[in-house]
N, C-alpha and C positions, 0 to 999 in steps of 0.2 A: 373477530378473523382478522387470521396476519397472514401476509402477504411473502410468500416463501418462494428462495431459487436455491441450484447451486451455481458455482464452477469449478474450474482447475485451474489456478493463477499459477501461469510460467513465471520464468524469472526473467526473461530478454522478450522484447518485441516480435524477434523471429518464427518464436513458438505460437503467438496468436493467429496466424493464419497457415500454418503448417498441417496437414492432412497426412497421416500416418496409413499406407497401404500396406494389407498383408503381404510377406512377402517381397516388402519395395527394397531394393537397392540402396545402401545409405552413401552418399560419400562426404568427407569431409573438407570443407570449405577454411583455407589457412587465411590470415589476416596478409595485408600486403602494404609499403610505404605506401599507395596513393589511396587505397582505401581510406590507411590511416589520415592521411592529411585531410580524406574529402570527411571523414568523420570531424576532425578538430575542429573544423569550418563548421560545418554545421553547429557546433557546439557553442564556439564561441559568438557564433549570430545569434543563438538561442540565448545567450547568456545578455549580450548587446541589445535585444531586443527588450528580452525583461527590466533591465535596465535603465536605459536610456528612453524607450516608447511605453512601456505596459507603467511601470512606473510611476510617469507622469501624467496619465487618463486614469478617469473615474469607471468603476462597473458599471458595464454594457454602452463603453464609449467604442466604436468601430477602430478598429486597425487601419493604419493607414495603406493606401492600396499598393500591392506590390510590387508594379512599378515605380513607385517611389523608394519602397524601401531598398529594391534594387539599386536605385540612383544612391541613395545615403551610406551606402553598408557596402557600397562595390563588390559586391557576390551577384551570382548566376540567379537566376529566379527557383533554378532546381533546389537550390543552398535558402533560398526565403521560407518555403514549401516546408523540407524537411522543417527547419529550426521552428516554426510556426504548429507545424503535428508535433511533434518534441512538448511544445509548450500544453497544446490542446491535453495533450497525455497527461501532462503534470498540473490542468486545472490556472492554467495561468489565462487562457484563454477560452473562447467557443466559436462555432462555428455554425452560418445560418446558414442555407444553402438559397444561392442568388441574391443575399444581401450581401455577406461578405462575413469577414473575421472580429469578435467583441471582445473586450475585456471582462473576463470571469470575476465573481462576487469575490472578492480576499477575505470575505469574513466565513467563504465557504470551502472546506476542503475537498475535495474532489481525491478521490483513489481512484488512482490508475489501475489499469487489469494487470499490472506486474504483479508478481510478488516482492510487498519491497514493509518495510519496517514502520510503525508509526513514528518513530524518530526522523525518517529519512524522508516522510511523506509531509511532515511537518516543516522539517528543514528546507524539503524542495519549496515550499511556499514562503519561505525566506521570514518563518516565523524561529522563535526557542522552545523545543521540545522539553518539558519537565513531567516529573512523577514525583505523587505522594503512596509511598507501599501503605497500605493499609494489613496486611498480609503477606507475612514470609515463615514457613514452616514446612517439615517433612510433615506429609499426610496419610492417609491409606486411599488407595485407589477404590471408588465404586463401581458401578456394573458398566456406567458411561464412561470414564475415566481410565479403565481396564481397556474396555470393546474397541477405543481410538488413538490408544498410544499401545495396542495389544502388548498388554503386560496382564496378571493373574489379577484378581479381586482381591483389595486388601494388601496388594504388594507396597510399598512405599515409593513416596514420588514428592519430587517438590511444590507446595503450591503458592503461587503467586498470585498475591490481589492487588491492582497498583489504579491510582487517577490518574491519567492522563492528562497534559496540560499543553498549551499554546499560548506560549505570550503570556503563560500564570493562568492562563482563562480555561475551566475544567470542560472536557470535552468530549471524554471516553475512560469509560470503567471496564478494566482487564480482569479476567479470572483466569490463571494458565496453568498448568498443570505440565513439568517436564518428567522425563523416567529419572530415576535415581541413575541408571547406569551412565547415564550426561554427565549427571553432578555430584556423585558420588555425597558424602556428605560437605558439601561446602554447600552452605549458606551465606558467602560473604557479599560484599559489596559491589563485585564481577554479576549478581545476579538483577544487580537492582537501578543500572543501563541499558544499553540499548542489547536485548539478548540474543538478537541477527550476529553481532561482533561477537559475545560468546560462545555462540556455535563454533561461529569458524575459524576462533585460536581453538577451541575444544575440539576442530578435525568433523565438524558433524555443519559444512552451509547448507543452509536454506536451498532446496533446488526445487520444488514445487510444495503446492498447498490442496487443499479439496474444503473451499468454503461454502458454507449457508448463509444465508442471509434471508433476514424475516423485520416485517414491520412489527411493533412493538408498542405496548404503552409504559411510562417510566412508573414504578411504584414508587412512595413517599421515601422509602432508605434512596434507593438511589435517583430521585429528582434533588434529595437534600445535598448529596455531592454534587452532584451538576447543576447546582444553583440555579431550578428552574423549579415547572410547579407539578406537580403530581398528577399523573393520564398526560403526561409530553409526548408527543410521538418522539419514538427513536427507532434504530436501529439495531438490531443484534447481530452481530457476525459472527459461527461459527467456525472454527477453523483447526484441521489439522496437516501439521507442516512435516514435511519428510526431507531428507538432505537426500544429496548424491546417490548414496548407496540403498536408498528404498527405507531407509532405519522412519522409523515416525519419534518427530523430537519435541513436539507441541502439540498441545491439546489445549484451546486456548475459546474463549466466550468474550467476546466486548461488546457492549452497548454504548452506542454513540448518538447524540445529540444527532435527533431529526434536520431542524434548522441550520448544520454547520456542516455536515457531512454528506456527500453523497459518493454513490459508486459508482463507476463506467464500465461495461463491461461488450465489448464486443460482439458480436453474434454472425454466425454469416449460415445461408441454406444447405442443407444436404447436396452434394454433388446428384 
């Protein structure tokens, strides 16, 4: 039996708690110098916490109290809390209610609830992302791929399979399909790096995704690629990525090592 759930991944934190009501009046919030300065201070504090505090602690060690961090970094308690919240979003720390904030296991990659690429997730953890290309070809869309990309069955599409690594260690097997209108005849090296960067340069920046996560067991071929035993637990993530115009630009499936990768999802009760 597999466990399965779905959620739509937003591109930014503001979308996580937004509830859109029918016929609601929308407003445009513009950036201001004061807001930009505050955001920069939070980002700087986050980087210093990561490099000067977390880097010198072991997994599950407690983070110093907020009062100590305020004195050490010369910023407000609100800035410290926002910086710690962002570190938690990216898997550097975790909170235990009533006990405090602790250093997360550095060998465990936590996927934030935002729409980010594998390369971005791994780089955020201070590791070097890598890929080994297993397949790169033009193929024909089967029923599933056609349905997910909204293209005719049998239409040409680019098929990519990659073994993704973190600091050289295998972590994920990806199988991706891209519509031909996005790539044309191109099978060049730009498709071998960060696809999200490729999408942006092609004028199809990723805006949101619909994802389904299932708990699975690795078969023999998957286990060999991921350098573990057949039957080991894994997470299978199916994703359909949309650009800002609502076009479907990627249909993918990733199989992640269950003991190296987890997903963080924010949920709330209905109003």
